C-alpha positions in Angstrom: 125.1 109.8 106.0 128.3 110.8 107.7 130.1 107.6 106.6 129.1 108.3 103.0 130.3 111.9 103.3 133.6 110.8 104.8 134.0 108.2 102.0 133.6 110.9 99.4 130.4 109.6 98.0 128.2 112.3 99.2 128.7 116.1 99.8 131.0 116.4 96.8 130.6 118.6 93.6 128.3 116.8 91.2 129.8 117.8 87.8 129.0 114.8 85.5 126.5 111.9 85.3 129.0 109.5 86.9 129.2 111.5 90.2 125.4 111.9 90.2 124.8 108.2 89.9 127.4 107.6 92.7 125.6 110.1 95.0 122.2 108.6 94.2 123.5 105.1 95.2 125.2 106.3 98.3 122.0 108.2 99.4 119.9 105.1 98.9 122.4 102.9 100.8 122.6 105.3 103.7 118.8 105.6 104.1 118.3 101.8 103.8 121.0 101.2 106.4 119.5 103.7 108.8 116.0 102.2 108.2 117.2 98.7 109.0 118.9 99.8 112.1 115.9 101.8 113.4 113.3 99.2 112.5 114.3 95.6 113.1 112.2 92.9 111.6 109.3 91.7 113.6 108.9 87.9 113.3 105.3 86.9 112.9 104.1 83.9 114.9 103.8 80.8 112.8 100.3 80.0 114.0 99.0 83.4 113.2 97.8 83.0 109.7 95.0 84.8 107.8 92.0 82.7 106.9 90.0 83.3 103.8 86.6 82.9 105.5 87.1 85.7 108.0 84.7 88.7 107.6 84.1 92.1 109.2 80.9 90.7 110.7 82.9 88.0 112.5 85.3 90.7 113.8 82.3 92.6 115.3 80.8 89.4 116.8 84.2 88.5 118.3 84.5 91.9 120.0 81.0 91.5 121.5 81.9 88.0 122.6 85.1 89.0 124.4 83.3 92.0 126.0 80.6 89.7 127.4 83.3 87.2 128.6 85.0 90.0 130.6 81.7 91.0 132.1 80.9 87.4 133.1 84.3 87.2 134.9 83.5 90.3 136.9 79.9 89.3 137.8 77.8 86.1 137.5 74.8 88.3 136.5 76.2 88.4 132.9 76.2 84.6 132.4 73.2 84.7 130.1 74.7 87.5 127.9 77.9 85.6 127.7 76.2 82.4 126.6 74.2 84.3 124.0 77.2 86.1 122.5 79.4 82.9 122.5 76.6 81.0 120.7 76.2 83.7 118.1 79.9 83.9 117.4 80.5 80.2 117.1 77.5 79.8 114.9 78.5 82.6 112.6 82.1 81.2 112.4 80.9 77.7 111.4 78.7 79.2 108.8 81.4 81.3 107.3 83.8 78.3 107.2 81.1 76.1 105.5 80.4 78.8 102.9 84.1 79.4 102.2 84.8 75.7 101.6 81.8 75.3 99.4 82.9 78.2 97.3 86.4 77.0 97.2 85.5 73.4 96.2 83.0 74.4 93.5 85.2 77.1 92.0 88.5 75.1 91.7 88.7 73.3 88.4 92.0 71.5 88.9 91.8 68.8 91.6 95.5 69.0 92.4 95.2 72.8 92.8 92.9 72.3 95.8 95.5 70.2 97.6 98.3 72.6 96.8 96.3 75.6 98.1 95.3 73.8 101.3 98.8 72.7 102.1 100.3 76.1 101.2 98.0 77.8 103.7 97.3 80.9 101.7 96.1 82.0 98.3 98.8 82.0 95.6 99.4 84.6 92.9 96.7 84.0 90.2 99.4 84.2 87.5 100.4 80.7 86.9 100.5 80.3 83.1 99.3 82.3 80.3 98.6 81.9 76.6 101.1 83.1 74.1 100.3 85.2 71.0 99.4 82.0 69.2 96.8 81.1 71.8 98.8 78.1 73.2 99.4 77.8 76.9 103.0 78.3 77.8 104.3 75.6 80.1 107.7 77.3 81.1 107.2 79.7 84.0 110.2 81.8 83.0 108.9 82.1 79.4 105.5 83.1 80.7 106.9 86.0 82.7 109.0 87.2 79.7 106.0 86.9 77.4 103.9 88.8 79.8 106.5 91.6 80.0 106.7 91.7 76.2 103.0 92.1 76.1 103.1 95.1 78.5 105.9 96.7 76.5 105.5 95.5 72.8 108.6 95.8 70.6 106.3 96.8 67.7 105.6 100.2 69.5 109.2 101.2 68.8 109.6 99.7 65.3 109.7 101.8 62.1 106.5 101.5 60.0 106.7 99.6 56.8 104.7 102.3 55.1 107.1 104.6 53.4 105.1 107.7 54.2 104.7 106.9 57.8 108.4 105.9 58.1 109.5 109.2 56.6 107.3 111.1 59.1 108.8 109.0 61.9 112.3 109.8 60.8 111.4 113.5 60.5 109.9 113.6 64.1 113.0 111.8 65.5 115.4 114.1 63.7 113.5 117.2 64.9 113.5 116.0 68.5 117.2 115.1 68.4 118.2 118.4 66.9 116.3 120.4 69.4 117.8 118.4 72.3 121.3 119.0 71.0 120.5 122.7 70.8 119.0 122.6 74.3 122.1 120.9 75.8 124.3 123.7 74.5 122.1 126.1 76.6 122.7 124.2 79.8 122.5 125.2 82.7 119.2 126.9 81.9 119.2 130.2 83.7 115.6 131.1 82.7 114.2 128.1 84.6 115.7 128.5 88.1 117.0 125.7 90.4 114.7 123.6 92.4 114.0 125.2 95.8 113.8 123.5 99.2 110.1 124.6 99.2 109.4 122.5 96.1 111.4 119.6 97.5 109.6 119.5 100.9 106.2 120.0 99.2 106.8 116.9 97.1 108.0 114.8 100.0 105.2 115.8 102.4 102.2 115.7 100.0 102.9 112.1 99.1 101.6 109.1 101.0 104.1 107.6 103.4 103.2 104.0 103.0 103.1 103.5 99.3 104.7 100.2 98.0 108.5 100.8 97.7 110.5 100.5 94.5 114.0 98.9 94.0 115.5 100.9 96.8 112.9 99.6 99.3 112.6 103.1 100.8 109.0 104.3 101.6 107.9 107.9 101.7 107.7 107.8 105.5 111.4 107.3 105.7 112.0 110.5 103.7 109.6 112.4 105.9 111.2 111.3 109.1 114.8 112.0 108.1 114.0 115.1 106.0 116.5 117.4 107.8 119.4 114.9 107.1 118.3 114.0 103.5 117.3 117.5 102.3 120.8 118.9 101.6 121.9 115.9 99.7 118.7 115.4 97.8 118.6 119.0 96.8 122.2 118.9 95.6 121.4 115.8 93.5 118.1 117.2 91.9 119.7 120.5 91.0 122.7 118.7 89.5 120.2 116.7 87.4 118.7 120.0 86.3 122.0 121.6 85.4 123.2 118.5 83.5 119.9 117.6 81.9 120.4 114.1 83.3 118.0 111.7 85.1 120.0 109.3 87.3 120.3 105.7 86.0 119.4 104.2 89.3 116.1 106.1 89.4 115.1 104.7 86.0 114.8 101.1 87.2 111.4 100.0 88.2 109.9 96.8 89.7 106.8 95.8 87.8 103.8 94.2 89.4 101.3 92.3 87.3 97.8 92.9 88.9 94.9 90.8 87.7 92.0 92.8 86.5 88.8 92.0 88.5 85.9 90.3 86.9 87.8 88.7 84.0 86.5 85.3 82.9 89.9 83.9 81.6 93.1 84.7 83.5 95.2 82.8 81.0 94.9 85.8 78.6 97.5 88.5 78.8 94.9 91.3 78.6 93.5 90.1 81.9 96.5 91.7 83.7 97.6 95.3 84.3 101.2 96.3 85.0 102.0 98.8 87.8 105.4 100.4 88.1 107.0 100.6 91.6 109.6 103.4 91.5 112.2 104.6 93.9 110.9 107.1 96.4 113.5 109.7 95.6 112.8 109.2 91.9 109.2 110.2 92.4 110.3 113.4 94.2 112.4 114.6 91.2 109.7 113.5 88.8 107.1 115.3 90.8 109.0 118.6 90.8 109.4 118.2 87.0 105.8 117.5 86.5 104.7 120.5 88.7 106.8 122.8 86.6 105.6 121.4 83.3 102.0 121.5 84.6 102.3 125.2 85.6 103.6 126.1 82.1 100.9 124.0 80.4 98.2 125.8 82.3 99.7 129.2 81.8 100.3 128.5 78.1 96.9 126.8 77.4 98.6 123.7 76.1 95.4 121.6 76.6 91.8 121.9 75.4 89.6 123.9 77.7 87.3 120.8 78.2 90.1 118.5 79.3 89.5 117.7 82.9 91.8 114.7 83.7 94.9 115.2 85.8 94.8 119.1 85.7 94.9 121.5 88.7 91.5 122.5 90.0 89.8 120.1 87.7 88.4 116.6 88.3 85.9 114.0 87.1 83.1 115.8 89.0 83.5 118.7 86.8 83.4 116.6 83.6 80.2 114.9 84.8 78.7 118.3 85.7 79.5 119.5 82.3 77.9 116.5 80.6 74.8 116.8 82.8 74.4 120.5 82.0 74.7 119.9 78.2 72.2 117.0 78.5 69.6 119.1 80.4 70.1 122.0 77.9 69.4 119.7 75.0 66.3 118.2 76.7 65.0 121.7 77.4 65.5 122.8 73.8 64.0 119.5 72.4 67.3 118.4 70.8 69.4 115.3 70.8 72.7 115.0 72.6 75.2 112.5 71.4 77.9 111.4 73.8 80.8 109.2 72.6 82.8 107.3 75.2 86.0 105.6 74.1 89.2 104.3 75.6 92.6 104.2 74.0 93.8 100.6 74.1 97.4 100.6 75.7 97.7 104.4 75.6 100.8 104.4 77.9 102.4 101.3 76.2 101.8 102.7 72.7 103.3 106.1 73.5 106.3 107.2 71.4 109.0 109.3 73.0 110.0 111.4 70.0 106.4 112.5 69.6 106.3 113.5 73.2 109.5 115.5 72.9 108.4 117.1 69.7 105.2 118.2 71.3 107.1 119.7 74.2 109.2 121.7 71.8 106.2 123.0 69.9 104.7 124.0 73.3 107.8 126.0 74.2 109.3 123.8 76.9 112.5 125.4 78.3 115.8 123.7 77.5 116.5 122.5 81.1 113.2 120.8 81.5 113.3 119.4 78.0 116.7 117.7 78.5 115.7 116.4 81.9 112.5 114.9 80.5 114.4 113.4 77.6 116.8 111.8 79.9 113.9 110.6 82.1 112.3 108.8 79.1 115.5 107.3 77.7 116.6 103.7 78.4 114.4 102.8 81.4 114.4 99.3 82.7 111.5 97.2 84.0 112.0 94.1 86.2 109.0 91.8 86.5 108.9 89.0 89.2 106.1 86.5 89.4 106.1 83.5 91.7 109.9 83.6 92.0 110.5 83.9 88.2 111.8 87.1 86.8 112.3 88.9 83.5 113.9 92.2 82.6 113.5 94.5 79.7 115.2 97.7 78.6 112.6 100.2 77.3 114.4 102.2 74.6 112.1 104.3 72.5 108.5 103.9 73.7 106.2 103.6 76.6 105.2 105.6 79.6 105.0 104.0 83.1 101.6 103.6 84.5 102.0 104.5 88.1 104.4 107.4 87.2 103.1 110.8 88.3 104.2 112.4 84.9 102.8 109.7 82.7 99.3 111.3 82.3 100.7 114.8 81.7 103.2 113.6 79.0 100.6 111.4 77.4 98.2 114.3 77.2 100.9 116.6 75.8 101.6 114.0 73.1 97.9 113.9 72.2 97.6 117.7 72.1 100.7 118.0 69.9 100.4 119.6 66.5 102.7 117.3 64.6 102.0 114.2 62.5 101.7 111.9 65.5 100.1 114.4 67.8 96.4 115.2 68.2 95.3 112.2 66.3 94.9 109.7 69.1 
């Protein structure tokens, strides 16, 4: 930190987006350097590899076997117990190996795939090749990754509709959002919505898990917790500069995408068999969390959402929704009536989200200018980097999409649904 301050990259007035981006980069470099110096890499022994046939039952038998072996060393009276535990452990281990190999050999369809997995010594990423939109397998790995990324963030979600009426409505919503943002930027800094406090900053840092997967900056939450006293002044300066400027730092809008296979799918060559998770910078989550907390407070105070909406709201959870459903069902049974429950899921709700509709909904709900500009900058021109088996692809997300894994995604998506405009309230 001291070196960054001496070099003029930290501890300087943050008056424009350029200086904010410089401070963000310097803060990440200082934390990463301190983390590397304090925690050197621990080299794992080459012979210590995980095996696919190991089970919790084997772990328990191994503990009992070692305990009996120690007893036998201290006294010959425990020889019988030692022989019994050793026999049980060895027998269970042989059975587990046999079952694992049988499952492996019967489940593998490609004969060369078996040899590859055995020689590699560990399970590989299930994403090898996928089918394109035409249903044909893609042989080029780089093209497979690019196609998978395009499927997660389809370009059609940001396209203008061919229908004249819908296109006119889209243009009207975009113009309304743009005009309101221009008006809001004339009101910056927003005095009605005060600066972020150290209490908000520390609350966001300490309420998050310390060992979540890191984003592009490779900083985990535990690092922020351990060096909170050194990081807090600089992080508070950056976040409040972002609030005053209505600007979300460019470096915090880059995410590492991870394609996770959905369990229980029959065909993993289909793109719908995978789910994308966004790994974000730790400091980015802190600022995003403070924004979400303020918007959530206004949403609850202003009754933005339907009274029966339970998901991702303070003091409400799925248990309350289930209890409400059970109560209604019991009441219907008691009165001799029929209760009809409809369960549905919006396909690609986050990927199909449209930023102008989100911003217009925020305007209609009375979002203050400072938060509105900050959210608009947060949504604009995000970048996703997807890496699979050493092959990577990047995409700039211009007008659509909300990141699954982002703490504000559910709140903004629900705000868009509850909006009163042409594109709100209809999904």
